[in-house]
C-alpha positions as semicolon CSV with decimal commas, in nm:
position;residue;x (nm);y (nm);z (nm)
1;M;-0,001;-1,477;3,970
2;L;-0,320;-1,294;3,770
3;I;-0,508;-0,979;3,895
4;D;-0,781;-0,757;3,808
5;A;-0,656;-0,409;3,669
6;H;-0,864;-0,216;4,000
7;E;-0,613;-0,430;4,245
8;L;-0,325;-0,285;4,101
9;N;-0,294;-0,020;4,340
10;R;-0,293;-0,287;4,622
11;L;0,079;-0,427;4,541
12;P;0,406;-0,275;4,525
13;A;0,469;-0,114;4,168
14;N;0,772;-0,358;4,122
15;E;0,576;-0,643;4,177
16;V;0,309;-0,534;3,871
17;M;0,387;-0,672;3,528
18;I;0,166;-0,478;3,288
19;L;0,087;-0,682;2,941
20;C;-0,141;-0,481;2,708
21;T;-0,193;-0,393;2,303
22;G;-0,033;-0,115;2,148
23;S;0,311;-0,178;2,018
24;Q;0,236;-0,037;1,640
25;G;0,099;0,256;1,797
26;E;-0,264;0,202;1,776
27;P;-0,445;0,561;1,883
28;M;-0,733;0,319;2,049
29;A;-0,482;0,073;2,143
30;A;-0,446;0,047;2,543
31;L;-0,049;0,182;2,530
32;S;-0,097;0,492;2,374
33;R;-0,407;0,560;2,626
34;I;-0,203;0,475;2,859
35;A;0,074;0,667;2,721
36;N;-0,151;1,006;2,657
37;G;-0,369;0,984;2,994
38;T;-0,658;0,891;2,885
39;H;-0,672;0,506;3,007
40;R;-0,878;0,433;3,305
41;Q;-0,735;0,199;3,526
42;I;-0,351;0,264;3,466
43;S;-0,148;0,605;3,444
44;I;0,274;0,632;3,389
45;Q;0,429;0,632;3,743
46;P;0,818;0,831;3,635
47;G;1,005;0,543;3,673
48;D;0,825;0,271;3,535
49;T;0,988;0,073;3,271
50;V;0,792;0,005;2,924
51;I;0,935;-0,260;2,698
52;F;0,813;-0,261;2,332
53;S;0,872;-0,648;2,217
54;S;0,793;-0,613;1,843
55;N;0,945;-0,402;1,638
56;P;0,745;-0,156;1,447
57;I;0,541;-0,255;1,065
58;P;0,654;-0,031;0,805
59;G;0,468;0,232;0,794
60;N;0,339;0,263;1,166
61;T;0,679;0,431;1,279
62;T;0,595;0,718;1,322
63;S;0,240;0,666;1,512
64;V;0,486;0,430;1,758
65;N;0,778;0,669;1,791
66;H;0,488;0,905;1,909
67;V;0,403;0,705;2,170
68;I;0,783;0,674;2,257
69;N;0,773;1,019;2,351
70;Q;0,469;1,017;2,493
71;L;0,632;0,776;2,733
72;S;0,866;0,941;2,782
73;E;0,823;1,245;2,866
74;A;0,554;1,127;3,154
75;G;0,897;0,930;3,301
76;A;0,917;0,628;3,191
77;E;1,228;0,416;3,079
78;V;1,104;0,314;2,752
79;I;1,318;0,016;2,603
80;H;1,277;-0,046;2,162
81;G;1,406;-0,158;1,850
82;K;1,689;-0,406;1,704
83;V;1,915;-0,203;1,967
84;N;1,800;-0,422;2,273
85;N;1,674;-0,711;2,100
86;I;1,419;-0,808;2,215
87;H;1,220;-0,862;1,936
88;T;0,916;-1,139;1,997
89;S;0,777;-1,235;1,743
90;G;0,403;-1,288;1,646
91;H;0,402;-1,621;1,502
92;G;0,425;-1,977;1,601
93;G;0,780;-2,138;1,567
94;Q;0,816;-2,432;1,391
95;E;0,786;-2,663;1,704
96;E;0,446;-2,515;1,768
97;Q;0,352;-2,549;1,463
98;K;0,427;-2,918;1,462
99;L;0,261;-2,936;1,800
100;M;-0,113;-2,795;1,621
101;L;-0,072;-3,060;1,372
102;R;0,074;-3,376;1,572
103;L;-0,289;-3,247;1,786
104;I;-0,502;-3,149;1,511
105;K;-0,331;-3,487;1,302
106;P;-0,572;-3,292;0,966
107;K;-0,614;-3,533;0,671
108;F;-0,567;-3,216;0,416
109;F;-0,378;-2,880;0,490
110;M;-0,301;-2,540;0,317
111;P;-0,112;-2,288;0,495
112;V;-0,301;-1,966;0,416
113;H;-0,100;-1,678;0,542
114;G;0,262;-1,608;0,464
115;E;0,473;-1,575;0,142
116;Y;0,490;-1,881;-0,084
117;R;0,832;-1,956;0,034
118;M;0,718;-1,951;0,413
119;Q;0,392;-2,179;0,337
120;K;0,633;-2,410;0,178
121;I;0,841;-2,467;0,471
122;H;0,520;-2,525;0,634
123;T;0,370;-2,778;0,415
124;E;0,646;-2,940;0,473
125;L;0,658;-2,931;0,837
126;A;0,264;-3,105;0,792
127;M;0,416;-3,355;0,593
128;L;0,665;-3,422;0,846
129;C;0,385;-3,485;1,094
130;G;0,213;-3,746;0,860
131;V;-0,042;-3,554;0,594
132;P;0,025;-3,728;0,281
133;E;0,177;-3,534;0,008
134;E;-0,092;-3,525;-0,237
135;N;-0,331;-3,387;0,061
136;C;-0,139;-3,108;0,116
137;F;-0,170;-2,746;-0,117
138;I;-0,016;-2,396;-0,138
139;L;-0,313;-2,209;-0,294
140;E;-0,318;-1,818;-0,473
141;N;-0,569;-1,576;-0,331
142;G;-0,877;-1,636;-0,569
143;D;-0,748;-2,047;-0,565
144;V;-1,052;-2,265;-0,479
145;L;-1,057;-2,593;-0,239
146;A;-1,332;-2,769;-0,296
147;L;-1,362;-2,983;0,020
148;T;-1,582;-3,356;0,087
149;D;-1,554;-3,591;0,357
150;D;-1,289;-3,779;0,230
151;S;-1,151;-3,611;-0,093
152;A;-1,004;-3,218;-0,195
153;R;-0,871;-3,072;-0,457
154;V;-0,822;-2,755;-0,683
155;A;-1,165;-2,652;-0,848
156;G;-1,091;-2,302;-1,001
157;H;-0,985;-1,998;-0,983
158;F;-1,166;-1,640;-0,963
159;P;-0,997;-1,296;-0,989
160;A;-0,924;-1,181;-0,623
161;G;-0,750;-0,844;-0,693
162;D;-0,755;-0,557;-0,435
163;V;-1,072;-0,399;-0,433
164;Y;-1,091;0,005;-0,444
165;I;-1,279;0,252;-0,282
166;D;-1,403;0,582;-0,402
167;G;-1,629;0,825;-0,241
168;N;-1,921;0,624;-0,093
169;G;-1,923;0,349;-0,327
170;I;-1,703;0,072;-0,268
171;G;-1,574;-0,093;-0,582
172;D;-1,744;0,126;-0,813
173;I;-1,436;0,228;-1,028
174;G;-1,451;0,083;-1,357
175;N;-1,136;-0,085;-1,452
176;A;-1,067;0,200;-1,740
177;V;-1,070;0,466;-1,454
178;I;-0,821;0,306;-1,286
179;R;-0,635;0,256;-1,577
180;D;-0,628;0,587;-1,666
181;R;-0,585;0,644;-1,331
182;R;-0,214;0,453;-1,340
183;M;-0,081;0,591;-1,644
184;L;-0,076;0,914;-1,484
185;S;0,074;0,811;-1,210
186;E;0,321;0,711;-1,383
187;E;0,373;0,892;-1,712
188;G;0,185;1,261;-1,578
189;L;-0,025;1,425;-1,791
190;V;0,030;1,746;-2,079
191;V;-0,231;1,979;-2,218
192;V;-0,233;2,144;-2,524
193;V;-0,518;2,496;-2,475
194;A;-0,580;2,685;-2,795
195;T;-0,820;2,895;-2,909
196;I;-0,939;2,833;-3,282
197;N;-1,162;3,028;-3,514
198;M;-1,214;2,651;-3,750
199;Q;-1,473;2,953;-4,015
200;K;-1,143;3,160;-4,033
201;Q;-0,860;2,816;-4,005
202;A;-0,636;3,108;-3,767
203;V;-0,544;3,056;-3,423
204;L;-0,636;3,347;-3,222
205;A;-0,456;3,202;-2,889
206;G;-0,203;2,991;-2,753
207;P;-0,159;2,751;-2,766
208;D;-0,045;2,695;-2,410
209;L;0,090;2,368;-2,240
210;L;-0,004;2,240;-1,899
211;S;0,219;1,920;-1,785
212;R;0,120;1,754;-1,426
213;G;0,352;1,474;-1,331
214;F;0,555;1,500;-1,649
215;I;0,796;1,821;-1,672
216;Y;0,909;2,058;-1,363
217;M;0,800;2,417;-1,578
218;R;0,941;2,661;-1,459
219;E;1,319;2,442;-1,539
220;S;1,178;2,390;-1,855
221;G;1,118;2,658;-2,012
222;E;1,306;2,585;-2,344
223;L;1,132;2,306;-2,403
224;I;0,761;2,379;-2,375
225;N;0,878;2,644;-2,590
226;Q;0,962;2,412;-2,839
227;A;0,666;2,254;-2,827
228;Q;0,423;2,510;-2,857
229;R;0,592;2,623;-3,170
230;R;0,575;2,203;-3,261
231;V;0,231;2,231;-3,167
232;Y;0,104;2,587;-3,370
233;R;0,337;2,446;-3,660
234;T;0,109;2,130;-3,702
235;I;-0,224;2,309;-3,632
236;K;-0,135;2,510;-3,945
237;Q;0,003;2,214;-4,101
238;V;-0,325;2,082;-4,039
239;F;-0,528;2,343;-4,200
240;S;-0,384;2,388;-4,500
241;D;-0,374;2,006;-4,600
242;N;-0,711;2,055;-4,579
243;D;-1,012;2,229;-4,732
244;K;-1,225;2,106;-4,402
245;V;-1,134;2,052;-4,059
246;T;-1,287;1,951;-3,759
247;E;-1,219;1,970;-3,408
248;V;-1,191;1,613;-3,406
249;M;-0,922;1,609;-3,696
250;L;-0,685;1,847;-3,500
251;K;-0,727;1,630;-3,154
252;M;-0,635;1,312;-3,380
253;Q;-0,359;1,494;-3,514
254;L;-0,199;1,616;-3,259
255;P;-0,118;1,325;-3,002
256;V;0,049;1,141;-3,369
257;I;0,260;1,446;-3,365
258;C;0,368;1,439;-2,981
259;R;0,436;1,069;-3,005
260;N;0,670;1,112;-3,253
261;S;0,849;1,394;-3,136
262;S;1,224;1,358;-3,107
263;L;1,224;1,656;-2,842
264;I;0,983;1,485;-2,600
265;R;1,183;1,166;-2,611
266;R;1,512;1,318;-2,552
267;N;1,407;1,507;-2,238
268;V;1,229;1,180;-2,092
269;T;1,620;0,996;-2,196
270;Q;1,744;1,349;-1,997
């Protein structure tokens, strides 16, 4: 028997079961508002039982635990997790999929959700339910399926990767910027700073090294000192080998020295 939320208080509490959203701890879902006391019609009473019929999606564990704590503090008994073995899938089972296929009787079939192995099984179910194998398609993101009244075919592919959002724009980051950010996240950054008098061909200050995401500066004092000496010798060598030195020549030489440095390679290996 289905009742309206306004009728909850007219029935004995032990005869009422409420189905609501919020199993993943979403802030605005009904269960979260019930737990924090902001729901208009429903509030937790001591002795209530709350059942989470699904497991937290990876990344939602903290918010789910927060809701569980709030429910427990309000006096509810909370049943959740694998210990109680009450997980209910949000996806249809094979028999339900077969029923849908037999009711709809599709001419063409293309699964659109799940990993490849899951889509393959779903396609096999479709063939068991009468869809010809040549009319079944397992596509990747970006594949184009062209359909007419009596035919279907894969008609090309278009880029369908992630769209990165930066600032106020969507998709306004160039590939070069994304590539540089990925390199920084995976390899780190080392910056060499030196004050040089180009006319006198003299190093006035430095060189100093700054590292972000590559080594921990405080624990790598000897490595930093050796690298500073190597950079200093490299600058002096450039001056001694060339009558006229430009800033570009120095910038071009330092990355070569760093890439060929056994000192850096040895540190990475360790």
